[in-house]
DOTIMI-5452 format. One line per field, with one value per residue (C-alpha): residue number from 1; residue in three letters; x, y, z. Coordinates in Angstrom, 2 decimals. Example, Ala and Ser with C-alpha at 12.3 -4.5 7.8 and 13.67 -1.06 7.14 Angstrom:
% DOTIMI-5452
n: [1|2]
res: [Ala|Ser]
px: [12.30|13.67]
py: [-4.50|-1.06]
pz: [7.80|7.14]
//
This chain:
% DOTIMI-5452
n: [1|2|3|4|5|6|7|8|9|10|11|12|13|14|15|16|17|18|19|20|21|22|23|24|25|26|27|28|29|30|31|32|33|34|35|36|37|38|39|40|41|42|43|44|45|46|47|48|49|50|51|52|53|54|55|56|57|58|59|60|61|62|63|64|65|66|67|68|69|70|71|72|73|74|75|76|77|78|79|80|81|82|83|84|85|86|87|88|89|90|91|92|93|94|95|96|97|98|99|100|101|102|103|104|105|106|107|108|109|110|111|112|113|114|115|116|117|118|119|120|121|122|123|124|125|126|127|128|129|130|131|132|133|134|135|136|137|138|139|140|141|142|143|144|145|146|147|148|149|150|151|152|153|154|155|156|157|158|159|160|161|162|163|164|165|166|167|168|169|170|171|172|173|174|175|176|177|178|179|180|181|182|183|184|185|186|187|188|189|190|191|192|193|194|195|196|197|198|199|200|201|202|203|204|205|206|207|208|209|210|211|212|213|214|215|216|217|218|219|220|221|222|223|224|225|226|227|228|229|230|231|232|233|234|235|236|237|238|239|240|241|242|243|244|245|246|247|248|249|250|251|252|253|254|255|256|257|258|259|260|261|262|263|264|265|266|267|268|269|270|271|272|273|274|275|276|277|278|279|280|281|282|283|284|285|286|287|288|289|290|291|292|293|294|295|296|297|298|299|300|301|302|303|304|305|306|307|308|309|310|311|312|313|314|315|316|317|318|319|320|321|322|323|324|325|326|327|328|329|330|331|332|333|334|335|336|337|338|339|340|341|342|343|344|345|346|347|348|349|350|351|352|353|354|355|356|357|358|359|360|361|362|363|364|365|366|367|368|369|370|371|372|373|374|375|376|377|378|379|380|381|382|383|384|385|386|387|388|389|390|391|392|393|394|395|396|397|398|399|400|401|402|403|404|405|406|407|408|409|410|411|412|413|414|415|416|417|418|419|420|421|422|423|424|425|426|427|428|429|430|431|432|433|434|435|436|437|438|439|440|441|442|443|444|445|446|447|448|449|450|451|452|453|454|455|456|457|458|459|460|461|462|463|464|465|466|467|468|469|470|471|472|473|474|475|476|477|478|479|480|481|482|483|484|485|486|487|488|489|490|491|492|493|494|495|496|497|498|499|500|501|502|503|504|505|506|507|508|509|510|511|512|513|514|515|516|517|518|519|520|521|522|523|524|525|526|527|528|529|530|531|532|533|534|535|536|537|538|539|540|541|542|543|544|545|546|547|548|549|550|551|552|553|554|555|556|557|558|559|560|561|562|563|564|565|566|567|568|569|570|571|572|573]
res: [Met|Val|Ser|Ala|Thr|Asn|Ser|Gln|Leu|Thr|Ile|Phe|Thr|Ala|Arg|Ser|Val|Ile|Thr|Met|Glu|Pro|Thr|Ala|Ser|Pro|Ala|Thr|Ala|Ile|Ala|Val|Arg|Asp|Gly|Leu|Ile|Ala|Glu|Val|Gly|Thr|Leu|Asp|Ser|Leu|Gln|Pro|Trp|Leu|Arg|His|His|Glu|His|Val|Ile|Asp|Asp|Arg|Tyr|Ala|Asp|Ser|Val|Leu|Met|Pro|Gly|Leu|Ile|Asp|Pro|His|Val|His|Pro|Ser|Leu|Met|Ala|Ala|Leu|Leu|Ala|Thr|Asp|Trp|Ile|Thr|Pro|Glu|Ala|Trp|Asp|Leu|Pro|Ser|Gly|Pro|Ile|Pro|Ala|Thr|Leu|Ser|His|Glu|Asp|Trp|Val|Arg|Gln|Leu|Arg|Gly|Leu|Leu|Glu|Arg|Glu|Glu|Gln|Ser|Gly|Val|Ser|Ala|Asp|Thr|Pro|Leu|Ile|Val|Phe|Gly|Trp|His|Glu|Gln|Phe|His|Gly|Arg|Ile|Asp|Arg|Glu|Leu|Leu|Asp|Ser|Ile|Glu|Ser|Glu|Arg|Pro|Val|Ile|Val|Trp|Gln|Arg|Ser|Phe|His|Glu|Leu|Arg|Cys|Asn|Ser|Ala|Gly|Leu|Thr|Phe|Leu|Asp|Ala|Glu|Glu|Gly|Ala|Glu|Trp|Asp|Pro|His|Ile|Glu|Leu|Asp|Thr|Gly|Arg|Leu|Tyr|Glu|Ser|Gly|Met|Thr|Trp|Gly|Leu|Asn|Thr|Leu|Met|Pro|Ile|Val|Leu|Glu|Pro|Thr|Leu|Leu|Arg|Lys|Asn|Leu|Gly|Glu|Phe|Ala|Ala|Leu|Val|Arg|Ala|Gly|Gly|Ile|Thr|Thr|Ile|Val|Asp|Ala|Gly|Leu|Gly|Asn|Leu|Asp|Ile|Asp|Ile|Glu|Leu|Gly|Ala|Tyr|Arg|Asp|Val|Leu|Glu|Asp|Glu|Ala|Ile|Gly|Phe|Ser|Thr|His|Met|Met|Leu|Ser|Ala|Gly|Arg|Val|Arg|Gln|Lys|Trp|Lys|Asp|Glu|Leu|Phe|Glu|Ile|Ala|Glu|Thr|Met|Leu|Asn|Glu|Gln|Pro|Ser|Ala|Ser|Thr|Arg|Lys|Arg|Leu|Gly|Ile|Leu|Lys|Ala|Ala|Lys|Leu|Phe|Ser|Asp|Gly|Ala|Phe|Ile|Ala|Gln|Leu|Met|Lys|Val|Gly|Gly|Leu|Gly|Tyr|Ile|Asp|Gly|His|Glu|Gly|Ala|Trp|Met|Ile|Glu|Pro|Ala|Gln|Leu|Leu|Arg|Leu|Ala|Arg|Pro|Trp|Trp|Glu|Arg|Gly|Trp|Asp|Ile|His|Ile|His|Thr|Asn|Gly|Asp|Met|Gly|Val|Glu|Ser|Cys|Leu|Asp|Met|Thr|Arg|Ala|Leu|Leu|Thr|Glu|Ser|Pro|Arg|Phe|Asp|His|Arg|Thr|Thr|Leu|His|His|Phe|Gly|Val|Ser|Thr|Thr|Ala|Gln|Thr|Arg|Ala|Met|Gly|Ser|Leu|Gly|Val|His|Val|Ser|Ala|Asn|Gly|Tyr|Tyr|Leu|Asn|Leu|Phe|Ala|Asp|Thr|Phe|Ala|Glu|Gln|Trp|Leu|Gly|Thr|Glu|Arg|Ala|Ser|Glu|Met|Thr|Arg|Leu|Gly|Ser|Val|Val|Ala|Ala|Gly|Ser|Thr|Ala|Ser|Val|His|Ser|Asp|Val|Pro|Met|Gly|Pro|Leu|Ala|Pro|Leu|Leu|Ala|Ala|Ser|Thr|Met|Ala|Thr|Arg|Arg|Thr|Ser|Ala|Gly|Asn|Val|Arg|Gly|Ala|Gly|Glu|Ala|Leu|Thr|Pro|Glu|Gln|Ala|Leu|Arg|Thr|Ile|Thr|Ile|Asp|Ala|Ala|Phe|Gln|Met|Arg|Leu|Asp|His|Arg|Ile|Gly|Ser|Leu|Cys|Ala|Gly|Lys|Asp|Ala|Asp|Phe|Val|Ala|Leu|Ala|Lys|Asn|Pro|Leu|Glu|Val|Asp|Pro|Gly|Asp|Trp|Pro|Asp|Ile|Glu|Ile|Val|Gly|Thr|Val|Ser|Arg|Gly|Ile|Val|Thr|Pro|Ser|Ala|Pro|Ala|Ala|Glu|Ala|Arg|Thr|Ala|Ser|Ile|Ser|Ala|Gly|Lys]
px: [0.05|1.50|0.38|-0.29|-0.02|3.70|6.60|8.47|11.18|14.16|16.23|20.29|21.27|25.84|28.14|28.90|27.87|30.37|28.24|30.31|27.23|29.06|26.00|25.08|24.47|25.76|24.49|24.19|20.82|19.85|16.35|16.06|12.76|12.79|15.86|16.26|17.24|14.44|16.69|19.56|19.73|19.44|16.44|15.23|15.63|14.07|10.83|8.55|9.23|9.21|5.24|4.25|5.79|5.88|9.58|12.18|14.98|18.52|21.54|23.45|25.99|25.52|29.36|30.55|30.81|28.91|29.88|28.89|29.53|32.87|33.40|35.78|35.44|38.04|37.84|38.06|36.01|35.92|40.11|40.70|38.25|40.89|43.82|42.74|42.61|46.12|48.99|50.39|54.09|53.99|56.14|53.49|51.75|47.75|45.50|43.17|39.57|41.77|44.76|47.84|50.19|53.65|55.59|58.45|61.37|64.57|64.78|66.66|62.88|60.73|63.06|62.64|58.97|58.86|60.14|58.51|54.91|56.32|57.40|53.80|51.70|54.37|53.55|50.28|49.88|49.38|49.56|52.68|50.32|48.89|50.56|51.34|50.55|52.02|51.01|52.46|56.01|57.90|61.53|62.03|61.47|62.86|64.58|64.85|63.18|62.91|62.70|65.91|65.97|62.35|63.53|66.40|63.50|61.27|61.78|58.68|56.02|54.59|55.41|53.54|53.99|51.96|53.52|52.53|51.08|48.38|50.08|52.73|53.43|56.91|56.72|59.13|59.84|56.76|54.64|55.20|54.07|50.85|49.90|50.48|53.08|54.99|52.07|50.63|54.43|54.33|52.19|52.51|55.63|54.54|55.64|59.33|60.03|64.08|62.93|59.53|57.80|54.54|53.17|50.68|48.89|51.25|49.69|46.30|47.36|48.07|45.13|43.11|44.34|44.36|40.55|39.28|40.86|40.83|37.76|36.25|32.49|32.55|36.02|34.83|31.39|33.12|36.11|33.41|32.12|36.02|35.97|32.51|33.91|36.87|34.72|32.84|35.36|36.89|33.14|32.40|29.19|29.69|32.72|32.55|34.14|36.10|36.13|33.22|34.41|38.11|38.23|34.52|31.43|29.03|30.88|31.35|28.00|26.63|28.79|28.69|24.22|24.70|27.15|27.01|22.73|21.73|20.12|21.67|25.31|25.74|27.45|26.49|28.31|28.20|30.04|31.65|32.14|35.43|35.30|38.00|36.71|32.87|33.55|35.28|32.61|29.55|30.65|27.76|25.39|27.80|25.56|21.82|23.15|25.21|22.45|19.87|21.89|21.64|18.28|19.54|19.93|20.64|18.37|16.53|13.38|14.22|16.49|18.98|22.52|24.13|23.87|25.50|27.13|26.73|30.67|33.36|36.20|39.99|43.33|46.19|50.12|50.69|51.42|52.54|53.43|55.32|56.88|55.40|54.11|55.50|57.35|58.80|61.52|64.37|62.67|63.27|66.85|67.89|67.33|63.91|61.05|57.26|54.39|51.44|48.18|46.76|48.55|47.04|45.60|43.66|42.61|41.07|39.20|37.72|36.70|35.17|31.75|31.04|31.25|29.56|26.65|26.97|29.05|31.23|35.23|36.91|40.85|43.55|47.05|50.18|53.00|53.05|53.15|49.88|48.32|49.06|48.10|44.24|44.35|44.94|41.96|40.00|41.01|40.41|36.91|35.33|36.50|34.92|31.28|31.62|30.16|29.32|30.18|31.52|33.45|36.35|38.51|41.89|42.19|45.69|47.91|51.34|53.40|52.35|53.44|51.80|51.26|49.26|47.62|46.38|45.05|43.15|41.53|40.60|39.24|36.92|39.22|39.23|41.13|40.88|44.68|45.48|46.00|48.82|51.33|53.13|53.05|54.59|56.64|57.83|60.64|62.03|60.80|62.99|65.93|65.51|63.38|62.55|64.38|63.89|61.50|59.26|59.29|58.19|55.21|53.68|49.34|49.95|46.32|46.85|47.68|44.97|42.16|44.19|43.44|39.69|39.48|37.41|39.96|39.05|40.93|40.47|42.43|42.17|41.65|43.99|46.50|45.68|43.65|39.93|40.80|39.83|40.71|44.56|44.03|42.87|45.38|48.45|47.36|46.64|50.12|52.05|53.66|55.42|55.51|59.20|58.06|59.22|57.12|57.24|55.93|54.21|53.50|50.83|49.31|45.81|43.74|41.72|38.15|39.63|41.26|37.87|36.04|38.38|36.40|33.38|31.60|33.71|34.33|30.28|30.53|32.64|30.95|27.19|25.86|26.62|22.83|22.19|25.50|28.73|27.12|24.25|21.21|17.55|16.72|19.91|20.49|20.89|24.34|26.67|29.35|30.11|33.75|35.33|36.48|36.05|38.61|38.30|39.47|42.72|45.83|45.20|48.04|46.43|43.10|44.10|43.69|40.05|38.04|35.37|32.28|29.73|28.43|24.27|23.57|20.00|19.06|19.96|22.36|25.46|27.52|31.42|32.32|33.38|37.22|37.47|36.04|37.36|40.95|41.89|45.09|48.24|50.17|53.26|56.29|57.44|54.50]
py: [0.06|3.51|6.36|9.15|11.80|12.07|13.28|11.13|9.24|9.13|5.83|6.35|3.21|2.33|-0.65|-0.17|2.25|3.51|4.50|5.98|4.28|1.47|-1.00|-0.44|-3.78|-3.53|-1.58|-0.62|2.02|5.27|6.22|10.06|12.66|16.63|16.50|13.92|9.99|7.67|4.61|3.17|-0.69|-2.65|-2.44|-5.49|-4.18|-1.16|-2.78|-1.43|1.85|1.43|-0.18|2.52|5.15|6.46|6.69|6.95|4.93|6.94|4.63|7.83|6.59|2.39|1.67|4.52|3.54|6.36|7.65|10.74|13.91|15.30|17.96|21.33|22.23|25.11|27.53|31.11|32.01|35.89|35.32|33.14|35.41|38.56|36.59|35.43|39.11|38.92|37.41|34.08|32.73|29.34|26.96|24.27|23.85|24.94|24.43|27.73|28.04|31.13|28.25|27.07|28.09|26.57|25.83|28.06|26.57|29.17|32.20|33.03|31.93|33.82|36.96|36.04|35.68|38.72|40.74|39.44|39.99|43.64|44.07|42.26|45.04|47.50|46.72|45.95|49.95|49.62|52.88|53.50|54.21|50.70|48.36|44.86|42.38|39.06|36.24|32.65|33.80|31.76|32.03|28.48|27.54|31.28|32.58|35.63|39.26|42.13|46.41|46.55|43.54|45.23|48.20|46.76|45.12|47.67|51.73|53.49|50.85|49.67|46.15|44.04|40.40|38.19|35.49|32.15|32.12|35.25|36.12|38.29|41.47|42.41|45.28|47.97|51.40|52.85|49.60|50.90|54.49|53.43|51.08|54.27|51.44|54.77|56.08|52.08|51.53|54.56|51.70|48.27|46.57|44.20|47.04|46.45|49.96|48.88|44.98|45.73|43.63|43.58|40.43|39.63|42.89|44.98|42.65|43.18|47.19|46.84|45.14|48.35|49.79|46.41|45.54|47.84|46.55|43.06|42.90|45.37|44.38|43.10|41.22|39.70|37.97|36.75|35.09|33.57|31.90|30.36|29.65|27.60|25.36|24.49|23.21|21.10|19.67|18.04|16.35|18.96|18.85|21.31|24.31|26.25|29.55|29.28|33.61|35.10|39.12|38.64|40.95|42.79|41.04|43.15|42.92|39.21|38.38|40.26|38.95|35.30|35.92|37.02|33.68|30.98|31.09|29.93|26.42|25.38|26.42|22.47|22.66|24.27|26.95|27.22|30.10|30.77|33.73|35.90|36.82|39.57|40.99|40.93|42.40|45.12|45.64|45.22|46.23|46.60|44.40|41.95|38.98|40.43|40.69|37.51|35.33|37.11|35.37|32.15|31.74|31.62|28.01|26.08|23.13|20.55|22.31|25.31|25.04|27.88|27.33|29.69|30.00|30.62|28.32|28.94|28.93|31.03|31.58|32.99|33.20|32.13|31.70|32.76|31.63|27.77|28.59|31.93|30.27|32.76|29.56|29.77|26.47|25.92|23.65|25.07|25.98|26.99|26.04|29.53|31.00|33.48|33.56|33.33|35.59|35.53|36.48|36.91|36.51|33.80|35.89|37.68|34.57|33.86|37.14|36.80|33.20|33.72|35.84|32.91|30.03|31.56|31.73|28.59|28.50|26.33|27.61|27.56|28.34|28.92|27.39|25.81|25.48|23.58|26.82|27.85|24.43|25.08|28.01|26.57|24.02|26.57|28.54|25.12|23.99|27.82|28.05|24.95|25.50|28.81|27.34|23.42|22.50|19.11|18.29|21.66|20.32|23.02|22.35|23.69|23.97|23.63|21.88|22.07|21.03|19.27|17.10|13.43|14.84|17.53|15.13|12.97|16.39|16.61|13.72|14.30|17.83|17.08|19.34|18.01|18.87|19.93|19.69|21.10|18.25|19.63|20.41|17.39|16.81|20.44|21.69|18.29|17.61|21.33|21.79|18.76|20.69|24.51|25.11|22.28|18.86|15.61|14.75|17.32|18.02|14.32|14.30|17.23|16.73|13.98|12.70|9.01|10.08|12.19|9.83|7.34|9.61|9.85|12.91|13.98|14.53|16.17|17.55|20.76|22.64|26.08|27.33|29.45|27.78|24.17|23.18|21.53|18.26|16.61|13.04|14.17|15.56|12.12|10.73|12.33|11.62|7.85|7.39|10.15|10.97|14.29|15.48|14.29|11.07|10.56|8.94|11.08|10.12|6.66|6.11|9.00|7.48|7.11|4.34|4.14|4.19|6.87|9.33|9.06|10.09|13.38|14.31|12.79|11.86|13.84|16.98|16.61|16.20|19.00|21.33|19.95|19.00|15.47|14.61|16.01|15.22|12.83|9.75|8.20|6.94|7.18|10.76|12.82|15.08|13.57|14.65|12.30|12.10|9.79|8.08|5.93|3.58|2.32|4.18|1.26|-1.07|0.95|1.95|5.14|6.90|6.68|8.31|11.95|10.39|8.87|10.48|12.49|11.71|13.92|14.94|15.18|17.70|17.90|15.52|18.31|16.46|18.52|16.35|16.01|19.16|19.86|20.30|24.04|24.34|20.96|22.36|21.48|22.22|19.75|20.31|18.90|20.48|19.04|19.32]
pz: [0.13|-1.02|0.74|-0.64|2.09|2.26|-0.08|-2.29|-1.09|-2.62|-2.95|-3.32|-3.73|-3.46|-3.83|0.15|2.86|5.43|8.15|11.18|12.99|15.34|15.40|11.51|9.60|6.13|3.96|0.38|-0.02|1.65|1.76|1.81|2.01|2.94|3.46|6.22|6.25|6.56|6.79|5.73|4.74|1.49|-0.82|0.91|4.63|3.20|2.16|4.95|3.53|0.03|0.40|1.92|0.34|-3.36|-3.86|-6.57|-7.14|-7.54|-9.20|-10.28|-6.88|-7.70|-8.46|-5.26|-2.06|0.57|3.66|5.72|4.12|4.82|7.63|8.15|11.32|11.16|8.11|6.93|4.42|4.04|4.67|1.73|-0.12|0.78|-0.22|-3.37|-4.10|-3.95|-5.89|-4.69|-4.35|-2.03|-0.84|-2.07|-5.33|-5.20|-7.70|-7.52|-9.69|-11.49|-11.93|-10.78|-8.89|-8.72|-5.58|-5.27|-3.27|-2.84|-2.06|-5.39|-6.86|-4.95|-5.52|-9.26|-8.36|-6.85|-9.58|-12.66|-10.97|-10.43|-14.23|-15.24|-13.25|-14.67|-18.70|-17.54|-16.53|-12.79|-10.93|-8.56|-6.09|-5.90|-3.27|-4.80|-1.79|-2.05|-0.02|0.52|1.59|4.18|5.91|5.92|1.90|1.19|3.34|4.67|3.56|5.16|4.44|3.06|0.52|-0.46|-0.98|-3.32|-5.33|-5.58|-3.98|-5.09|-5.37|-1.96|-1.94|1.40|1.54|3.87|5.52|4.48|8.48|7.55|11.23|9.64|6.96|5.76|3.70|2.06|2.98|0.55|2.17|5.39|4.31|2.97|5.76|8.63|10.11|11.58|13.60|14.35|15.95|18.61|20.73|18.91|20.11|16.92|14.51|13.70|11.18|10.99|9.54|7.72|10.24|11.27|13.53|15.49|16.47|14.14|11.60|12.78|12.30|8.89|7.93|8.84|4.95|4.01|4.17|1.81|-0.77|0.08|0.95|-1.81|-1.99|-5.53|-5.72|-2.40|-3.41|-6.91|-4.26|-1.95|-5.43|-5.89|-2.21|-2.79|-5.48|-3.57|-0.94|-2.89|-4.86|-1.71|-0.79|2.28|3.29|6.49|7.64|10.54|9.97|13.66|13.49|12.32|12.55|12.40|9.51|10.12|11.23|8.82|6.03|6.31|7.17|4.40|1.76|3.75|2.92|-0.42|-1.68|1.06|2.25|-1.28|-0.87|-4.24|-2.42|-1.58|1.82|5.12|7.23|10.72|12.13|15.79|16.80|17.27|21.08|20.87|17.82|18.28|22.30|21.03|18.52|20.66|24.27|26.61|23.99|23.65|25.17|23.82|20.20|20.29|22.03|19.31|16.66|17.95|16.37|13.26|12.69|9.37|9.42|7.28|8.03|7.07|4.34|6.08|4.76|7.02|10.77|14.24|16.83|20.43|20.49|20.73|19.50|21.41|20.93|22.77|21.26|17.86|14.62|14.31|10.39|11.31|14.20|17.00|19.05|22.64|23.35|26.30|27.43|25.75|23.16|19.48|18.15|17.33|20.56|19.46|20.97|20.45|21.25|23.36|21.34|24.36|27.62|30.25|32.90|30.20|28.04|31.71|32.20|28.45|28.52|31.73|30.87|27.62|30.12|32.50|29.95|28.79|25.55|23.99|24.16|21.32|21.38|18.71|20.67|19.24|21.31|24.25|26.70|24.78|25.39|29.32|29.24|28.09|30.16|33.15|32.12|31.75|35.05|36.88|35.13|36.45|40.13|39.69|37.51|37.11|33.70|32.47|28.90|27.73|24.85|24.92|22.12|21.37|17.56|15.50|18.50|17.19|19.83|23.06|25.65|26.91|30.41|28.57|26.57|29.79|31.42|28.71|28.98|32.62|32.17|28.83|26.59|23.10|20.06|16.16|14.62|11.10|9.34|6.67|9.60|10.02|6.28|5.31|7.93|10.12|7.96|8.00|11.59|12.70|11.39|11.43|14.54|16.96|16.28|15.44|18.53|18.99|15.29|14.94|17.49|16.67|16.40|18.41|18.11|18.82|22.42|22.15|21.43|23.99|27.06|26.23|23.89|20.72|17.87|14.05|11.52|10.01|7.10|8.71|4.85|3.88|5.74|4.37|1.41|1.74|1.21|4.90|3.02|2.51|6.56|7.80|5.68|7.06|11.33|9.62|8.33|10.03|6.36|5.42|2.00|1.39|2.10|5.86|8.56|11.74|15.45|14.26|17.63|17.29|13.94|14.50|13.25|9.56|11.31|14.08|11.25|9.13|12.33|12.67|9.10|10.60|13.31|16.12|14.05|14.32|18.61|18.97|17.06|19.04|15.64|16.17|16.54|13.39|10.69|10.95|10.62|8.48|10.24|10.74|11.74|10.41|7.88|4.23|4.08|2.70|-0.05|-2.87|-3.18|-6.33|-3.33|0.07|2.42|4.42|1.68|1.04|2.30|4.08|2.24|-0.90|0.59|-1.18|-4.63|-4.11|-6.99|-5.38|-7.13|-5.87|-2.78|-1.65|1.21|2.86|0.03|-2.81|-5.26|-5.97|-8.55|-9.15|-10.01|-13.85|-14.38|-13.75|-10.93|-9.04|-9.03|-5.25|-3.66|-3.31|-0.46|-1.37|-1.04|-3.95|-6.73]
//
């Protein structure tokens, strides 16, 4: 008997279905209606549904493997869009919608490419007053650059070099003038006029001048469209903007609503507020505005694609990629020191009002001293205002100790690690910055999981590519881009690695009741793969073809070749 009162079921068939549910039976079909999963099973086990409801069989993925839609729990759409407005000279190859970016691995090649950009723009008639903004410089690959060197290359036109971490700028004299750096240096110790360096808060000073350029409204919306193409090509159905308001919350939200809220976009965007930035903007109205925004949640029933998580993003120590993280013991090999983005005592003060109102705390931290400051904060908050299931999560998690991972397990603290630190930086960090032991044990997720915490991995795009299968592969193999295995004892099992981009990522964002696994009642979010990742070597996961995605029951086919370019993280490619 077929019911005529309910909307039609769509049955997606597959070679197999990976549900990420611990008690699931073998499955080859998913029944979907109104954006939700009715049941996962086989055509035989689904017969009670099929007998009672009108249905259609969709066999487009009959030869593919279906698994939960991939999740990237830490991205920066506005930052990626801003950087797509600049020129790129990077130590790894990227294949962007605008075209391929080759890897640049020496000082000489970096200088040659910078000169080439200047010559090209001069020939095209670009005004000498227009700054040349170039993203991707990294000292471990490109050597040292400073004001003197940049002045020798270009003495009149402003040249602003954005370090690969996003946390630092290097400028020639004209660039410093363009950014009003001399005025900023009067109060900010993170602006060094002699070297042309602006980092952390100094970079924020420079960003005030750069934002109208890189966030010009028409260009911003175009670049967000290119960002969206990369999300779809990576098989991702959920992203989290880990710091809404880092640039300008009004500009960001306006552009997101124009581009990312469209039902046809193919993925959902959740946002956590940049606690310090929105506090500066909203002042006494902070929580009134923030808690009003919580009503805007994407769901299968409302068809919304954009919403706010009840989560606040804070910062501890400096950037990993720029070697500004705070590391203990004897520190860096060369003796330099990292920087605090927020001093430990101030971190506690900033976190306290969010904690007391029941918001989750997510913290950017990279070095073991930064991790310790986050654990101290958590201990103090739990003592002052005990909370169960608080899901405090440390993001990036470059360097840590086993004592800290054990403490995290007892405190209920979780980790969302950058999935590409080990791949791209471990070998050179071992040689130049941290030594073999600490560089080999960066992003020690095996210890995190063994201590009872959950682990997810993220791109932190534009810091890494939107390629979750590559991130998970790195955590399962502990293999660098040069093919070296570092910290093999910290490797995750294949199933644990897949959890980092599905159900455990969803858990950390309190979305695991809706996404992250495939079962009755959850959102119909899944990705179709040409091969079963549990049946091939994890080292081969990045090469698995992504056939398409389904988000809230809406099919997004495999992207055409021009759109489906994804980023390679291998410095050797």
